[in-house]
mmCIF file of the N, C-alpha and C atoms, coordinates in Angstrom:
data_MODEL
# 
_entry.id   MODEL 
# 
loop_
_atom_site.group_PDB 
_atom_site.id 
_atom_site.type_symbol 
_atom_site.label_atom_id 
_atom_site.label_alt_id 
_atom_site.label_comp_id 
_atom_site.label_asym_id 
_atom_site.label_entity_id 
_atom_site.label_seq_id 
_atom_site.pdbx_PDB_ins_code 
_atom_site.Cartn_x 
_atom_site.Cartn_y 
_atom_site.Cartn_z 
_atom_site.occupancy 
_atom_site.B_iso_or_equiv 
_atom_site.pdbx_formal_charge 
_atom_site.auth_seq_id 
_atom_site.auth_comp_id 
_atom_site.auth_asym_id 
_atom_site.auth_atom_id 
_atom_site.pdbx_PDB_model_num 
ATOM 1   N N  . MET A 1 1  ? 186.171 80.128  50.679 1.00 0.00 ? 1  MET A N  1 
ATOM 2   C CA . MET A 1 1  ? 185.244 81.086  51.263 1.00 0.00 ? 1  MET A CA 1 
ATOM 3   C C  . MET A 1 1  ? 184.544 81.730  50.079 1.00 0.00 ? 1  MET A C  1 
ATOM 4   N N  . GLY A 1 2  ? 183.238 81.765  50.161 1.00 0.00 ? 2  GLY A N  1 
ATOM 5   C CA . GLY A 1 2  ? 182.378 82.383  49.028 1.00 0.00 ? 2  GLY A CA 1 
ATOM 6   C C  . GLY A 1 2  ? 181.894 83.773  49.635 1.00 0.00 ? 2  GLY A C  1 
ATOM 7   N N  . ILE A 1 3  ? 181.245 84.344  48.752 1.00 0.00 ? 3  ILE A N  1 
ATOM 8   C CA . ILE A 1 3  ? 180.737 85.717  49.179 1.00 0.00 ? 3  ILE A CA 1 
ATOM 9   C C  . ILE A 1 3  ? 179.808 85.727  50.260 1.00 0.00 ? 3  ILE A C  1 
ATOM 10  N N  . LYS A 1 4  ? 178.977 84.647  50.382 1.00 0.00 ? 4  LYS A N  1 
ATOM 11  C CA . LYS A 1 4  ? 178.053 84.495  51.579 1.00 0.00 ? 4  LYS A CA 1 
ATOM 12  C C  . LYS A 1 4  ? 178.929 84.421  52.866 1.00 0.00 ? 4  LYS A C  1 
ATOM 13  N N  . ASP A 1 5  ? 180.030 83.631  52.857 1.00 0.00 ? 5  ASP A N  1 
ATOM 14  C CA . ASP A 1 5  ? 180.815 83.469  54.073 1.00 0.00 ? 5  ASP A CA 1 
ATOM 15  C C  . ASP A 1 5  ? 181.503 84.826  54.405 1.00 0.00 ? 5  ASP A C  1 
ATOM 16  N N  . ALA A 1 6  ? 181.961 85.491  53.410 1.00 0.00 ? 6  ALA A N  1 
ATOM 17  C CA . ALA A 1 6  ? 182.657 86.760  53.608 1.00 0.00 ? 6  ALA A CA 1 
ATOM 18  C C  . ALA A 1 6  ? 181.643 87.767  54.203 1.00 0.00 ? 6  ALA A C  1 
ATOM 19  N N  . ARG A 1 7  ? 180.422 87.833  53.750 1.00 0.00 ? 7  ARG A N  1 
ATOM 20  C CA . ARG A 1 7  ? 179.467 88.753  54.238 1.00 0.00 ? 7  ARG A CA 1 
ATOM 21  C C  . ARG A 1 7  ? 179.067 88.392  55.725 1.00 0.00 ? 7  ARG A C  1 
ATOM 22  N N  . GLU A 1 8  ? 179.007 87.105  56.058 1.00 0.00 ? 8  GLU A N  1 
ATOM 23  C CA . GLU A 1 8  ? 178.679 86.662  57.434 1.00 0.00 ? 8  GLU A CA 1 
ATOM 24  C C  . GLU A 1 8  ? 179.739 87.121  58.289 1.00 0.00 ? 8  GLU A C  1 
ATOM 25  N N  . ILE A 1 9  ? 181.103 86.912  57.957 1.00 0.00 ? 9  ILE A N  1 
ATOM 26  C CA . ILE A 1 9  ? 182.194 87.375  58.816 1.00 0.00 ? 9  ILE A CA 1 
ATOM 27  C C  . ILE A 1 9  ? 182.199 88.899  58.981 1.00 0.00 ? 9  ILE A C  1 
ATOM 28  N N  . LEU A 1 10 ? 181.993 89.527  57.909 1.00 0.00 ? 10 LEU A N  1 
ATOM 29  C CA . LEU A 1 10 ? 182.019 91.077  57.950 1.00 0.00 ? 10 LEU A CA 1 
ATOM 30  C C  . LEU A 1 10 ? 180.856 91.526  58.849 1.00 0.00 ? 10 LEU A C  1 
ATOM 31  N N  . ASP A 1 11 ? 179.771 90.956  58.708 1.00 0.00 ? 11 ASP A N  1 
ATOM 32  C CA . ASP A 1 11 ? 178.601 91.250  59.549 1.00 0.00 ? 11 ASP A CA 1 
ATOM 33  C C  . ASP A 1 11 ? 178.877 91.120  61.087 1.00 0.00 ? 11 ASP A C  1 
ATOM 34  N N  . LYS A 1 12 ? 179.549 89.923  61.397 1.00 0.00 ? 12 LYS A N  1 
ATOM 35  C CA . LYS A 1 12 ? 179.920 89.643  62.741 1.00 0.00 ? 12 LYS A CA 1 
ATOM 36  C C  . LYS A 1 12 ? 180.890 90.717  63.319 1.00 0.00 ? 12 LYS A C  1 
ATOM 37  N N  . MET A 1 13 ? 181.905 90.986  62.387 1.00 0.00 ? 13 MET A N  1 
ATOM 38  C CA . MET A 1 13 ? 182.879 92.064  62.764 1.00 0.00 ? 13 MET A CA 1 
ATOM 39  C C  . MET A 1 13 ? 182.189 93.381  63.004 1.00 0.00 ? 13 MET A C  1 
ATOM 40  N N  . GLN A 1 14 ? 181.292 93.836  62.146 1.00 0.00 ? 14 GLN A N  1 
ATOM 41  C CA . GLN A 1 14 ? 180.600 95.053  62.388 1.00 0.00 ? 14 GLN A CA 1 
ATOM 42  C C  . GLN A 1 14 ? 179.797 95.100  63.734 1.00 0.00 ? 14 GLN A C  1 
ATOM 43  N N  . SER A 1 15 ? 179.174 93.921  64.015 1.00 0.00 ? 15 SER A N  1 
ATOM 44  C CA . SER A 1 15 ? 178.364 93.805  65.178 1.00 0.00 ? 15 SER A CA 1 
ATOM 45  C C  . SER A 1 15 ? 179.219 93.948  66.382 1.00 0.00 ? 15 SER A C  1 
ATOM 46  N N  . LEU A 1 16 ? 180.436 93.260  66.376 1.00 0.00 ? 16 LEU A N  1 
ATOM 47  C CA . LEU A 1 16 ? 181.362 93.353  67.488 1.00 0.00 ? 16 LEU A CA 1 
ATOM 48  C C  . LEU A 1 16 ? 181.854 94.724  67.660 1.00 0.00 ? 16 LEU A C  1 
ATOM 49  N N  . ALA A 1 17 ? 182.258 95.432  66.549 1.00 0.00 ? 17 ALA A N  1 
ATOM 50  C CA . ALA A 1 17 ? 182.712 96.818  66.650 1.00 0.00 ? 17 ALA A CA 1 
ATOM 51  C C  . ALA A 1 17 ? 181.650 97.700  67.233 1.00 0.00 ? 17 ALA A C  1 
ATOM 52  N N  . GLY A 1 18 ? 180.421 97.541  66.903 1.00 0.00 ? 18 GLY A N  1 
ATOM 53  C CA . GLY A 1 18 ? 179.280 98.293  67.508 1.00 0.00 ? 18 GLY A CA 1 
ATOM 54  C C  . GLY A 1 18 ? 179.205 98.109  68.919 1.00 0.00 ? 18 GLY A C  1 
ATOM 55  N N  . LYS A 1 19 ? 179.330 96.944  69.394 1.00 0.00 ? 19 LYS A N  1 
ATOM 56  C CA . LYS A 1 19 ? 179.287 96.509  70.828 1.00 0.00 ? 19 LYS A CA 1 
ATOM 57  C C  . LYS A 1 19 ? 180.459 97.135  71.510 1.00 0.00 ? 19 LYS A C  1 
ATOM 58  N N  . MET A 1 20 ? 181.477 97.093  70.946 1.00 0.00 ? 20 MET A N  1 
ATOM 59  C CA . MET A 1 20 ? 182.795 97.776  71.595 1.00 0.00 ? 20 MET A CA 1 
ATOM 60  C C  . MET A 1 20 ? 182.547 99.175  71.880 1.00 0.00 ? 20 MET A C  1 
ATOM 61  N N  . ARG A 1 21 ? 181.980 99.964  70.896 1.00 0.00 ? 21 ARG A N  1 
ATOM 62  C CA . ARG A 1 21 ? 181.714 101.291 71.018 1.00 0.00 ? 21 ARG A CA 1 
ATOM 63  C C  . ARG A 1 21 ? 180.772 101.636 72.133 1.00 0.00 ? 21 ARG A C  1 
ATOM 64  N N  . SER A 1 22 ? 179.807 100.759 72.368 1.00 0.00 ? 22 SER A N  1 
ATOM 65  C CA . SER A 1 22 ? 178.713 101.110 73.399 1.00 0.00 ? 22 SER A CA 1 
ATOM 66  C C  . SER A 1 22 ? 179.040 100.428 74.718 1.00 0.00 ? 22 SER A C  1 
ATOM 67  N N  . GLU A 1 23 ? 180.125 99.674  74.760 1.00 0.00 ? 23 GLU A N  1 
ATOM 68  C CA . GLU A 1 23 ? 180.560 98.990  76.070 1.00 0.00 ? 23 GLU A CA 1 
ATOM 69  C C  . GLU A 1 23 ? 181.305 99.972  76.994 1.00 0.00 ? 23 GLU A C  1 
ATOM 70  N N  . ASP A 1 24 ? 180.973 99.923  78.297 1.00 0.00 ? 24 ASP A N  1 
ATOM 71  C CA . ASP A 1 24 ? 181.697 100.816 79.265 1.00 0.00 ? 24 ASP A CA 1 
ATOM 72  C C  . ASP A 1 24 ? 182.730 99.990  79.961 1.00 0.00 ? 24 ASP A C  1 
ATOM 73  N N  . ASN A 1 25 ? 182.545 98.751  80.118 1.00 0.00 ? 25 ASN A N  1 
ATOM 74  C CA . ASN A 1 25 ? 183.481 97.856  80.898 1.00 0.00 ? 25 ASN A CA 1 
ATOM 75  C C  . ASN A 1 25 ? 184.690 97.546  80.053 1.00 0.00 ? 25 ASN A C  1 
ATOM 76  N N  . GLU A 1 26 ? 185.918 97.896  80.595 1.00 0.00 ? 26 GLU A N  1 
ATOM 77  C CA . GLU A 1 26 ? 187.060 97.703  79.916 1.00 0.00 ? 26 GLU A CA 1 
ATOM 78  C C  . GLU A 1 26 ? 187.362 96.167  79.603 1.00 0.00 ? 26 GLU A C  1 
ATOM 79  N N  . LYS A 1 27 ? 187.008 95.389  80.504 1.00 0.00 ? 27 LYS A N  1 
ATOM 80  C CA . LYS A 1 27 ? 187.331 93.927  80.365 1.00 0.00 ? 27 LYS A CA 1 
ATOM 81  C C  . LYS A 1 27 ? 186.479 93.364  79.239 1.00 0.00 ? 27 LYS A C  1 
ATOM 82  N N  . SER A 1 28 ? 185.220 93.859  79.117 1.00 0.00 ? 28 SER A N  1 
ATOM 83  C CA . SER A 1 28 ? 184.363 93.429  78.119 1.00 0.00 ? 28 SER A CA 1 
ATOM 84  C C  . SER A 1 28 ? 184.894 93.927  76.788 1.00 0.00 ? 28 SER A C  1 
ATOM 85  N N  . LYS A 1 29 ? 185.346 95.185  76.699 1.00 0.00 ? 29 LYS A N  1 
ATOM 86  C CA . LYS A 1 29 ? 185.840 95.745  75.513 1.00 0.00 ? 29 LYS A CA 1 
ATOM 87  C C  . LYS A 1 29 ? 187.062 94.886  74.960 1.00 0.00 ? 29 LYS A C  1 
ATOM 88  N N  . ARG A 1 30 ? 187.927 94.497  75.875 1.00 0.00 ? 30 ARG A N  1 
ATOM 89  C CA . ARG A 1 30 ? 189.033 93.712  75.592 1.00 0.00 ? 30 ARG A CA 1 
ATOM 90  C C  . ARG A 1 30 ? 188.624 92.350  75.003 1.00 0.00 ? 30 ARG A C  1 
ATOM 91  N N  . ARG A 1 31 ? 187.639 91.668  75.549 1.00 0.00 ? 31 ARG A N  1 
ATOM 92  C CA . ARG A 1 31 ? 187.124 90.393  75.083 1.00 0.00 ? 31 ARG A CA 1 
ATOM 93  C C  . ARG A 1 31 ? 186.618 90.597  73.683 1.00 0.00 ? 31 ARG A C  1 
ATOM 94  N N  . LEU A 1 32 ? 185.771 91.693  73.489 1.00 0.00 ? 32 LEU A N  1 
ATOM 95  C CA . LEU A 1 32 ? 185.156 91.982  72.163 1.00 0.00 ? 32 LEU A CA 1 
ATOM 96  C C  . LEU A 1 32 ? 186.246 92.199  71.148 1.00 0.00 ? 32 LEU A C  1 
ATOM 97  N N  . ALA A 1 33 ? 187.265 92.948  71.594 1.00 0.00 ? 33 ALA A N  1 
ATOM 98  C CA . ALA A 1 33 ? 188.375 93.202  70.634 1.00 0.00 ? 33 ALA A CA 1 
ATOM 99  C C  . ALA A 1 33 ? 189.130 91.894  70.216 1.00 0.00 ? 33 ALA A C  1 
ATOM 100 N N  . GLU A 1 34 ? 189.324 91.030  71.185 1.00 0.00 ? 34 GLU A N  1 
ATOM 101 C CA . GLU A 1 34 ? 189.914 89.725  70.847 1.00 0.00 ? 34 GLU A CA 1 
ATOM 102 C C  . GLU A 1 34 ? 189.030 88.947  69.833 1.00 0.00 ? 34 GLU A C  1 
ATOM 103 N N  . ASN A 1 35 ? 187.717 88.977  70.008 1.00 0.00 ? 35 ASN A N  1 
ATOM 104 C CA . ASN A 1 35 ? 186.931 88.222  69.109 1.00 0.00 ? 35 ASN A CA 1 
ATOM 105 C C  . ASN A 1 35 ? 186.900 88.864  67.697 1.00 0.00 ? 35 ASN A C  1 
ATOM 106 N N  . LEU A 1 36 ? 186.971 90.262  67.769 1.00 0.00 ? 36 LEU A N  1 
ATOM 107 C CA . LEU A 1 36 ? 187.023 90.935  66.437 1.00 0.00 ? 36 LEU A CA 1 
ATOM 108 C C  . LEU A 1 36 ? 188.310 90.574  65.685 1.00 0.00 ? 36 LEU A C  1 
ATOM 109 N N  . SER A 1 37 ? 189.442 90.509  66.460 1.00 0.00 ? 37 SER A N  1 
ATOM 110 C CA . SER A 1 37 ? 190.746 90.199  65.858 1.00 0.00 ? 37 SER A CA 1 
ATOM 111 C C  . SER A 1 37 ? 190.804 88.754  65.348 1.00 0.00 ? 37 SER A C  1 
ATOM 112 N N  . SER A 1 38 ? 190.112 87.873  66.058 1.00 0.00 ? 38 SER A N  1 
ATOM 113 C CA . SER A 1 38 ? 190.076 86.543  65.618 1.00 0.00 ? 38 SER A CA 1 
ATOM 114 C C  . SER A 1 38 ? 189.285 86.331  64.298 1.00 0.00 ? 38 SER A C  1 
ATOM 115 N N  . LEU A 1 39 ? 188.221 87.111  64.191 1.00 0.00 ? 39 LEU A N  1 
ATOM 116 C CA . LEU A 1 39 ? 187.317 87.102  62.995 1.00 0.00 ? 39 LEU A CA 1 
ATOM 117 C C  . LEU A 1 39 ? 188.152 87.784  61.849 1.00 0.00 ? 39 LEU A C  1 
ATOM 118 N N  . ALA A 1 40 ? 188.857 88.720  62.037 1.00 0.00 ? 40 ALA A N  1 
ATOM 119 C CA . ALA A 1 40 ? 189.651 89.331  60.996 1.00 0.00 ? 40 ALA A CA 1 
ATOM 120 C C  . ALA A 1 40 ? 190.815 88.399  60.527 1.00 0.00 ? 40 ALA A C  1 
ATOM 121 N N  . GLU A 1 41 ? 191.392 87.679  61.395 1.00 0.00 ? 41 GLU A N  1 
ATOM 122 C CA . GLU A 1 41 ? 192.333 86.691  61.046 1.00 0.00 ? 41 GLU A CA 1 
ATOM 123 C C  . GLU A 1 41 ? 191.795 85.610  60.132 1.00 0.00 ? 41 GLU A C  1 
ATOM 124 N N  . GLN A 1 42 ? 190.603 85.145  60.575 1.00 0.00 ? 42 GLN A N  1 
ATOM 125 C CA . GLN A 1 42 ? 189.836 84.070  59.847 1.00 0.00 ? 42 GLN A CA 1 
ATOM 126 C C  . GLN A 1 42 ? 189.582 84.575  58.478 1.00 0.00 ? 42 GLN A C  1 
ATOM 127 N N  . PHE A 1 43 ? 189.098 85.774  58.331 1.00 0.00 ? 43 PHE A N  1 
ATOM 128 C CA . PHE A 1 43 ? 188.769 86.446  57.085 1.00 0.00 ? 43 PHE A CA 1 
ATOM 129 C C  . PHE A 1 43 ? 190.093 86.404  56.155 1.00 0.00 ? 43 PHE A C  1 
ATOM 130 N N  . ARG A 1 44 ? 191.192 86.970  56.793 1.00 0.00 ? 44 ARG A N  1 
ATOM 131 C CA . ARG A 1 44 ? 192.469 87.060  56.041 1.00 0.00 ? 44 ARG A CA 1 
ATOM 132 C C  . ARG A 1 44 ? 192.854 85.704  55.592 1.00 0.00 ? 44 ARG A C  1 
ATOM 133 N N  . LYS A 1 45 ? 192.856 84.670  56.312 1.00 0.00 ? 45 LYS A N  1 
ATOM 134 C CA . LYS A 1 45 ? 193.260 83.282  55.938 1.00 0.00 ? 45 LYS A CA 1 
ATOM 135 C C  . LYS A 1 45 ? 192.391 82.869  54.745 1.00 0.00 ? 45 LYS A C  1 
ATOM 136 N N  . ASN A 1 46 ? 191.156 83.096  54.790 1.00 0.00 ? 46 ASN A N  1 
ATOM 137 C CA . ASN A 1 46 ? 190.332 82.556  53.806 1.00 0.00 ? 46 ASN A CA 1 
ATOM 138 C C  . ASN A 1 46 ? 190.473 83.398  52.508 1.00 0.00 ? 46 ASN A C  1 
ATOM 139 N N  . ALA A 1 47 ? 190.764 84.647  52.614 1.00 0.00 ? 47 ALA A N  1 
ATOM 140 C CA . ALA A 1 47 ? 190.972 85.473  51.449 1.00 0.00 ? 47 ALA A CA 1 
ATOM 141 C C  . ALA A 1 47 ? 192.225 85.109  50.698 1.00 0.00 ? 47 ALA A C  1 
ATOM 142 N N  . GLU A 1 48 ? 193.249 84.682  51.431 1.00 0.00 ? 48 GLU A N  1 
ATOM 143 C CA . GLU A 1 48 ? 194.483 84.331  50.864 1.00 0.00 ? 48 GLU A CA 1 
ATOM 144 C C  . GLU A 1 48 ? 194.380 83.103  49.941 1.00 0.00 ? 48 GLU A C  1 
ATOM 145 N N  . LYS A 1 49 ? 193.315 82.355  50.062 1.00 0.00 ? 49 LYS A N  1 
ATOM 146 C CA . LYS A 1 49 ? 193.091 81.187  49.125 1.00 0.00 ? 49 LYS A CA 1 
ATOM 147 C C  . LYS A 1 49 ? 192.673 81.571  47.714 1.00 0.00 ? 49 LYS A C  1 
ATOM 148 N N  . PHE A 1 50 ? 192.382 82.847  47.624 1.00 0.00 ? 50 PHE A N  1 
ATOM 149 C CA . PHE A 1 50 ? 191.894 83.318  46.366 1.00 0.00 ? 50 PHE A CA 1 
ATOM 150 C C  . PHE A 1 50 ? 192.886 84.260  45.613 1.00 0.00 ? 50 PHE A C  1 
ATOM 151 N N  . PRO A 1 51 ? 193.195 84.120  44.353 1.00 0.00 ? 51 PRO A N  1 
ATOM 152 C CA . PRO A 1 51 ? 194.138 85.047  43.644 1.00 0.00 ? 51 PRO A CA 1 
ATOM 153 C C  . PRO A 1 51 ? 193.575 86.479  43.643 1.00 0.00 ? 51 PRO A C  1 
ATOM 154 N N  . SER A 1 52 ? 194.430 87.383  43.642 1.00 0.00 ? 52 SER A N  1 
ATOM 155 C CA . SER A 1 52 ? 193.937 88.802  43.542 1.00 0.00 ? 52 SER A CA 1 
ATOM 156 C C  . SER A 1 52 ? 193.832 89.245  42.160 1.00 0.00 ? 52 SER A C  1 
# 
């Protein structure tokens, strides 16, 4: 995962978080939260490939 990939994932996460804040429907919020969690997991797995 390069910097470009990381930025894309973080942009998607920020977008989903913004949608969650403005969403009134609980079912939609839950779906958005699941998508956000999935992106965070993807980011974590990719980040583990690089030494700290």
